[in-house]
C-alpha positions, 0 to 999 in steps of 0.5 A: 500500500503506497503512501501519498506525499500529503499523508506522511506529514499528517501522520507525522503530526499525529505521531507528535501527539503521541509524544506530547501525550507522554510528556504532558501526562508525565509532568502533570502526574509528577506535579500532582503526586508530589503535591499529594506527598508534600511535607507539612511545614513545621514551625522553626524548621526551614522548608524548600521554597516553591521553586525547589518543591515544584521545580525538582519533580519537573526536572526529574521528569524531564530527566526521565523523559529525555533518557526514555527518548534516547533509549527509544530513538536508539532502538529504531535502527534495530526495529527497522532492520538493515535490509532496506536502506533506501526506505529506512535511511530517510527515517534514520536521518531524522532519528540520529540527530534527535537522539544526540539532542535527547542525550544532551538534554538527559545530561543537563537534566541530571546535572540540574537535578543535582543542583535542585536536590542540593537546594532541597537539603539546604533550604533558604539559600542558593546552592554554591559550587562547594555545597554541590560538590559536598552533596555529590561526594557524600550522598549516593544520589548525587553520585548516581546522577553524576554517573548518569550524566556522564553516560548521557554524554557518552551516548551523545558522543556515540550518537554524533558518530552515528550522525557522521558515519550512519549505521557503521556505528553499531545500533547495539552499541547505542542501545547498550550505552543508553540502557547502561546510563539508566542503571544509576537512576534507581540509586536516586530513589529509596534504598533498603538497609538490609541484606536484601539491598542488592536484590532490591536494587537489581529489581529497580534497575530491571524495572527502569530499563524495561519501562524505558525500552517499552515507553521509548520504543512505543513513542519512537515507533508511533512518531517516526515509523507509523507514517511509513506503512511498509516500515511499520509492518516490519518494525511494529511486530519486532517492537511488540515482542520486545514490549511483551518481555518488558510487560513482565519485566516492569510488572514483576520488578515493580511489585518486588521493588515496591512491596519489598521496600515497604516490607523491609522498612522498620515500622511498616506493616503490610498490607495496611501501610498500602492505604495509610502511607503516601508511598503505599497509595502511590504504589497502588496507583502505579500498579493500577496504571501498569495493569491498565496498560496490558489490555492496550498493549494486547489490542495493538499486538493481537488486533492491529498488527495483523491488520497492519501486516495485511496493509489495512488502515488502523487506528494505531496512533490513537491506541498508541497515544492512549498507551503512552499517556498511561505510561506517562502517568506511571512515570510521573507517579514513579517520580513522586514515589522516589520522594515520598515517605515510606512510613 
């Protein structure tokens, strides 16, 4: 089925709505959930100003969104394959520079998050370079964010090589570096002080990588591949297989991380704490959002993919927008979870 010239720009615009739905939902959910978990002011104890209390979750969401974008854009080459460069190269010529821009945004947001978190720990003043250096040196969160920023810069450098040399730079390398940069991000959340610390951290890392590949791949496919039916018929089934694995990774690791963290926290009793603590309520909300994603993903896999392979028109963009919108809400809630009190 051929695609006329006017059709492609229209479908690209529809694809951008998918990306917009993901970003807006993530930002709204992060601000709303952070407001829900905000600590009450205590007389005599300085509290962070509104710039920090509102700006920190926003910058943290932008960090997550840019990291997800790098992962998703890095996956596009693998989804398209390398057997039909005449059709795939025009898409990759747009994708590669955007991956570099997203990597730079990731690095900047990681560094800004360090500044905001330093300000949160030192309310009433403007963070100095010395304060920021002390924070990075003494707090694991700062070290994790700094390492994540370094990985993002490495992804940007490799991405620039891909812009220059094309697919001579292995797509696998771009994907691995992007995923590797996600590994320190769980350090910026809650930690468990017990013999189960390492398993919980591994579960968090699996969760973060699975969510990034799922969300990033879905957005990238809807924005850059969906306007080209021939390419979509090849890329979407490949992505669907990846997404199926990610569903189990995200759901299983999310439950292990959330419930395990609560169960191993002194003074927290399950299942009652799920309803009596901000952390527990947010875990339930995020679990419900992930559960809502399953039928949306199943519809795309079992109903839309056969139609796309047969060359029939589908409402893929609409279903993709719904799926990534729910993903965005889950990402926003996840940011609030890392900042909420467990007890």
